[in-house]
Every structure is written in C-alpha cells, then in structure tokens.
Backbone as JSON, one array per atom type, in Angstrom:
{
  "sequence": "MNANLDQQEAELVQSLIQSGRRIIGIALGNPYDLLAFPQLRTYLATYEYTVPAMAAAIRTIFGAIPAQGHLPVSLPGLYPLGHSAADS",
  "N": [[2.16, -15.89, 6.13], [0.41, -13.32, 7.44], [2.73, -12.03, 8.36], [3.25, -9.45, 9.04], [2.14, -9.26, 11.5], [3.36, -11.12, 13.07], [6.14, -11.41, 14.86], [8.34, -13.24, 14.88], [8.14, -14.49, 12.38], [8.42, -12.26, 10.74], [11.05, -11.53, 11.38], [12.42, -13.73, 10.36], [11.9, -13.45, 7.59], [13.13, -10.97, 7.18], [15.8, -11.68, 7.7], [16.25, -13.38, 5.56], [15.99, -11.59, 3.45], [18.17, -9.92, 3.99], [20.22, -11.62, 3.43], [21.13, -11.31, 0.91], [20.39, -12.83, -1.21], [18.18, -13.5, -3.97], [14.88, -12.86, -3.28], [11.52, -13.88, -3.21], [8.53, -12.71, -2.2], [5.56, -14.09, -0.87], [2.32, -13.52, -0.14], [0.0, -15.21, 1.64], [-2.45, -14.71, 2.67], [-3.37, -11.88, 2.91], [-2.4, -8.8, 1.25], [-1.03, -7.11, 2.95], [1.3, -7.8, 4.32], [3.45, -6.97, 2.81], [3.88, -4.37, 3.56], [5.5, -4.61, 5.76], [7.81, -5.39, 4.6], [8.99, -3.6, 2.59], [11.2, -3.47, 0.93], [11.27, -5.7, -0.64], [11.49, -6.79, -3.94], [10.05, -8.43, -5.58], [6.86, -9.62, -5.33], [3.99, -11.43, -4.42], [0.55, -11.86, -4.05], [-1.82, -14.11, -2.83], [-4.23, -14.16, -1.54], [-5.49, -16.18, -0.24], [-4.99, -19.33, 1.47], [-5.07, -21.85, 0.26], [-4.46, -25.05, -1.3], [-4.78, -24.97, -4.19], [-4.39, -22.18, -4.59], [-1.77, -21.79, -3.72], [-0.45, -23.44, -5.55], [-1.02, -22.06, -7.9], [0.41, -19.72, -7.4], [3.04, -20.67, -7.44], [3.18, -21.58, -10.07], [2.92, -19.15, -11.37], [5.24, -17.79, -10.53], [7.2, -19.32, -11.83], [6.62, -18.77, -14.43], [4.65, -20.16, -15.83], [2.02, -19.37, -15.88], [0.45, -16.17, -16.31], [0.71, -13.32, -14.08], [-2.22, -11.91, -13.06], [-3.84, -10.47, -11.39], [-5.22, -7.64, -9.53], [-4.51, -5.21, -7.08], [-6.81, -5.1, -4.46], [-6.85, -3.25, -2.54], [-5.14, -0.35, -1.21], [-1.63, -0.01, -0.69], [-0.21, 1.88, 1.4], [2.25, 4.25, 0.54], [3.52, 2.48, -1.1], [1.99, 1.01, -3.2], [-0.85, 1.84, -5.23], [-4.45, 1.42, -4.96], [-5.69, -1.07, -7.08], [-3.31, -1.62, -8.42], [-1.18, -3.62, -10.52], [0.75, -6.42, -11.79], [1.35, -5.76, -14.38], [1.69, -3.06, -14.23], [4.18, -2.66, -13.22]],
  "CA": [[0.81, -15.42, 6.36], [0.33, -12.34, 8.52], [4.06, -11.73, 8.9], [3.24, -8.11, 9.63], [1.63, -9.4, 12.86], [4.12, -12.17, 13.73], [7.51, -10.93, 14.94], [9.3, -14.27, 14.48], [8.06, -14.65, 10.93], [9.0, -11.05, 10.16], [12.5, -11.62, 11.56], [12.9, -14.73, 9.4], [11.88, -12.85, 6.26], [14.18, -9.94, 7.16], [17.11, -12.33, 7.58], [16.35, -13.86, 4.18], [16.23, -10.41, 2.61], [19.52, -9.43, 4.26], [21.2, -12.61, 2.96], [21.62, -10.91, -0.4], [19.83, -13.7, -2.24], [16.92, -13.03, -4.55], [13.76, -13.35, -2.47], [10.17, -13.62, -3.7], [7.55, -12.76, -1.12], [4.22, -14.54, -1.22], [1.34, -13.34, 0.94], [-1.03, -16.23, 1.44], [-3.75, -14.24, 3.16], [-3.65, -10.55, 2.4], [-1.18, -8.18, 0.76], [-0.47, -6.15, 3.91], [2.64, -8.19, 4.76], [4.44, -6.2, 2.06], [4.18, -3.15, 4.31], [6.59, -4.93, 6.67], [8.99, -5.73, 3.79], [8.9, -2.77, 1.37], [12.39, -3.64, 0.1], [11.1, -6.84, -1.56], [11.25, -6.33, -5.31], [9.07, -9.33, -6.19], [5.88, -9.93, -4.29], [2.78, -12.0, -4.97], [-0.48, -12.08, -3.03], [-2.8, -15.09, -3.29], [-5.47, -13.85, -0.84], [-5.98, -17.38, 0.44], [-3.91, -20.29, 1.7], [-5.49, -23.16, -0.21], [-3.5, -25.72, -2.19], [-4.82, -24.4, -5.54], [-3.81, -20.83, -4.6], [-0.31, -21.94, -3.64], [0.0, -24.0, -6.83], [-1.07, -20.97, -8.88], [1.53, -18.82, -7.1], [4.27, -21.32, -7.93], [3.13, -21.56, -11.54], [3.16, -17.76, -11.77], [6.66, -17.5, -10.3], [8.01, -20.0, -12.84], [6.24, -18.32, -15.75], [3.68, -21.02, -16.51], [0.8, -18.56, -16.04], [0.75, -14.76, -16.01], [0.09, -12.66, -12.92], [-3.31, -11.15, -13.66], [-4.66, -9.78, -10.41], [-5.07, -6.22, -9.19], [-4.67, -4.99, -5.64], [-8.14, -4.61, -4.1], [-6.61, -2.26, -1.49], [-3.88, 0.36, -1.44], [-0.56, -0.24, 0.27], [0.29, 3.25, 1.52], [3.67, 4.47, 0.31], [4.06, 1.47, -2.02], [1.17, 0.78, -4.39], [-2.23, 2.31, -5.11], [-5.56, 0.51, -5.24], [-5.76, -1.49, -8.47], [-1.98, -1.91, -8.99], [-1.02, -4.98, -11.01], [2.09, -6.75, -12.3], [1.52, -5.04, -15.64], [2.06, -1.68, -13.9], [5.57, -2.61, -12.74]],
  "C": [[0.82, -14.55, 7.6], [1.68, -12.06, 9.17], [4.12, -10.34, 9.51], [2.72, -8.14, 11.07], [2.45, -10.39, 13.69], [5.61, -11.8, 13.72], [8.52, -11.98, 14.49], [9.31, -14.48, 12.97], [8.69, -13.45, 10.23], [10.52, -11.07, 10.26], [13.1, -12.62, 10.58], [12.96, -14.12, 8.0], [12.97, -11.78, 6.15], [15.56, -10.57, 7.01], [17.31, -12.89, 6.17], [16.66, -12.71, 3.24], [17.68, -9.94, 2.77], [20.6, -10.41, 3.79], [21.79, -12.23, 1.61], [21.12, -11.78, -1.53], [18.55, -13.09, -2.78], [15.76, -13.67, -3.79], [12.45, -12.95, -3.15], [9.24, -13.76, -2.52], [6.21, -13.23, -1.63], [3.33, -14.35, 0.0], [0.22, -14.34, 0.69], [-2.39, -15.78, 1.93], [-4.13, -12.9, 2.57], [-2.34, -9.88, 2.01], [-0.46, -7.29, 1.78], [0.91, -6.54, 4.45], [3.71, -7.38, 4.03], [4.79, -4.9, 2.78], [5.33, -3.37, 5.29], [7.9, -5.18, 5.92], [9.0, -4.91, 2.49], [10.1, -2.92, 0.44], [12.28, -4.85, -0.83], [10.77, -6.31, -2.95], [10.21, -7.19, -6.02], [8.14, -9.83, -5.1], [4.59, -10.39, -4.95], [1.79, -12.23, -3.84], [-1.53, -13.05, -3.59], [-4.18, -14.86, -2.67], [-6.13, -15.07, -0.2], [-4.84, -18.37, 0.58], [-4.33, -21.7, 1.35], [-4.41, -23.75, -1.12], [-3.58, -25.16, -3.61], [-4.21, -22.99, -5.63], [-2.29, -20.9, -4.55], [0.26, -22.5, -4.94], [-0.01, -22.91, -7.91], [0.08, -19.99, -8.65], [2.83, -19.4, -7.64], [4.31, -21.3, -9.45], [3.4, -20.16, -12.08], [4.65, -17.42, -11.64], [7.53, -18.12, -11.39], [7.56, -19.71, -14.27], [5.24, -19.17, -16.49], [2.35, -20.3, -16.75], [1.15, -17.11, -15.69], [0.1, -14.3, -14.71], [-0.97, -11.72, -13.48], [-4.09, -10.3, -12.67], [-4.34, -8.31, -10.25], [-5.29, -6.07, -7.7], [-6.07, -4.45, -5.34], [-8.07, -3.55, -2.99], [-5.38, -1.45, -1.9], [-2.9, -0.05, -0.36], [0.16, 1.09, 0.39], [1.81, 3.35, 1.4], [4.29, 3.49, -0.68], [3.25, 1.38, -3.31], [-0.25, 1.28, -4.17], [-3.23, 1.17, -5.33], [-5.56, 0.19, -6.73], [-4.43, -1.79, -9.13], [-1.92, -3.37, -9.43], [0.42, -5.19, -11.48], [2.36, -5.99, -13.59], [1.95, -3.59, -15.42], [3.53, -1.55, -13.53], [6.57, -2.57, -13.85]]
}
C-alpha cells in the first residue's frame, strides 16, 4: 500500500522483481504503485485494504473469479483510463 511513497517498501518490491521469480503486484489502496514498478507484468488493484477486498484479490489470482474492474484513472506511460484485464 502506497509503495510509491514508501522507499523501504519500494526497495523490497524491487528486490523481489530482481529475484527473477514471477511476481504479482497487488495495490491495496490505489493503482499508482504500478508507476514505481512498471516492469511488473501482472498487477491487480483492489482500491481498498479490507479483508473482503484481499480475499477477492486472492480468488482472482487463483482463477476462482474473473478480474472485472476498469482503471478509474490513467497511469501515464502504462495504461489509459478505463483499461481492464480484458484489454491485456
């Protein structure tokens, strides 16, 4: 949450990305963290950090439910307003 504003969290995510393992980013607050990690190939934004939102993210990652949302903002240089998983 807010890794784009927290240097330690950003460094942790960068080290995970550099490990060569498959990484899935999950933004629990807003999608802007992806701007700090544009190399992530899989990214999910829940827009909140409640237990139901986190459970839905996990269910989406494991294929139990489809990703249905659309970006309510643009992520300059990455995705336009309204982008969705179906666009990828």
